[in-house]
C-alpha positions as CSV (number, residue, x, y, z in Angstrom):
1,M,42.3,-16.8,31.9
2,I,41.3,-15.9,28.3
3,V,37.8,-16.9,27.1
4,T,36.2,-16.4,23.7
5,A,32.7,-15.1,23.0
6,W,30.4,-17.8,21.9
7,N,27.0,-17.9,20.3
8,N,24.6,-20.7,19.3
9,G,24.2,-19.4,15.8
10,A,20.9,-17.4,16.4
11,H,22.6,-14.0,17.5
12,S,19.3,-13.2,19.4
13,R,18.7,-9.5,20.2
14,N,17.6,-10.4,23.6
15,G,20.9,-12.0,24.4
16,A,19.8,-15.6,24.6
17,G,22.3,-18.0,23.0
18,Y,25.4,-16.2,24.1
19,G,28.3,-17.0,26.4
20,F,32.0,-17.4,26.9
21,K,34.0,-20.5,25.8
22,V,36.4,-21.6,28.4
23,S,39.4,-23.9,27.7
24,V,39.5,-27.4,29.3
25,A,42.6,-26.4,31.3
26,D,41.2,-23.2,32.6
27,R,37.9,-24.8,33.5
28,D,39.7,-27.6,35.5
29,L,41.9,-25.1,37.2
30,H,39.4,-22.3,38.1
31,F,36.0,-24.0,38.3
32,K,34.8,-26.6,40.9
33,P,32.3,-29.3,39.9
34,E,30.6,-28.9,43.3
35,W,29.6,-25.3,42.3
36,D,26.1,-25.0,41.1
37,V,26.7,-21.4,39.9
38,I,29.4,-18.8,39.4
39,V,29.1,-15.2,39.8
40,L,30.3,-13.0,36.9
41,E,31.1,-9.3,37.0
42,L,30.9,-7.7,33.6
43,E,32.4,-4.2,33.2
44,G,29.6,-1.7,34.1
45,E,27.0,-4.3,35.0
46,E,25.6,-5.6,38.2
47,P,27.0,-9.2,39.1
48,F,24.8,-12.2,38.0
49,E,24.9,-15.9,38.4
50,V,25.7,-18.4,35.6
51,N,24.7,-22.1,36.0
52,I,27.7,-24.5,35.6
53,N,26.0,-27.4,37.2
54,K,25.3,-29.1,33.8
55,E,27.0,-31.9,31.9
56,A,27.7,-29.8,29.0
57,F,30.0,-27.4,30.8
58,W,32.0,-30.4,32.2
59,S,32.3,-32.1,28.9
60,E,35.3,-31.9,26.5
61,A,33.3,-30.4,23.6
62,C,31.2,-27.6,25.0
63,R,32.5,-25.6,28.2
64,E,30.5,-22.5,27.6
65,L,29.3,-20.2,30.2
66,M,25.9,-19.3,28.9
67,S,23.6,-16.4,29.8
68,A,21.3,-13.9,28.3
69,N,23.0,-11.4,30.5
70,I,26.4,-12.1,28.6
71,G,24.6,-11.7,25.3
72,K,22.9,-8.4,26.2
73,W,26.2,-7.1,27.5
74,L,28.1,-8.1,24.4
75,R,25.4,-6.5,22.1
76,Q,25.5,-3.3,24.2
77,Q,29.3,-3.1,23.9
78,G,28.9,-3.5,20.1
79,L,30.9,-6.7,20.4
80,A,28.0,-8.9,19.1
81,P,27.2,-10.1,16.6
82,W,30.8,-10.5,15.3
83,P,32.2,-11.5,11.9
84,K,32.0,-15.3,11.3
85,G,35.0,-17.0,12.7
86,N,36.3,-13.9,14.6
87,P,34.7,-13.6,17.9
88,P,36.0,-11.3,20.5
89,Y,37.9,-12.6,23.5
90,F,38.0,-11.5,27.2
91,V,40.1,-11.7,30.3
92,V,38.3,-13.6,33.2
93,D,39.9,-13.0,36.6
94,P,39.0,-15.2,39.6
95,L,38.1,-12.9,42.5
96,E,37.2,-15.2,45.3
97,D,35.6,-18.6,45.5
98,N,33.0,-18.8,42.7
99,R,33.2,-15.1,41.7
100,F,34.8,-13.8,38.6
101,S,35.3,-10.4,36.8
102,V,35.4,-10.1,33.0
103,S,37.0,-7.5,31.0
104,K,37.6,-6.8,27.3
105,A,40.9,-8.1,25.9
106,G,40.4,-7.1,22.2
107,K,39.6,-8.9,19.0
108,K,40.9,-12.3,17.9
109,S,42.9,-12.5,14.9
110,G,41.2,-15.9,13.8
111,K,43.7,-17.9,15.9
112,K,42.2,-19.7,18.8
113,P,43.7,-18.8,22.3
114,F,43.4,-22.5,23.3
């Protein structure tokens, strides 16, 4: 699945306020409401948990996987902050159960992948 980097507008140096935006179709296909957390494996980093047991993730409007770990990784990779309206996007592959790997897919061209 393809996800887009997301930020709450603060672009905090400590990584807070960053995440990945998931399409409704991918969320419904790959994530289960009974899961409290998922485990993300970012390239070169130790796996970590991300809370998905929240109303916002399951709403039509939000759907972000939010974690300071994501923000720190994006900043370390030189992928954040990004030009307004042009966040990078990533490939998220389901590994098993609630475990997913994330790899760089490139830069968006301003066109939404979903």
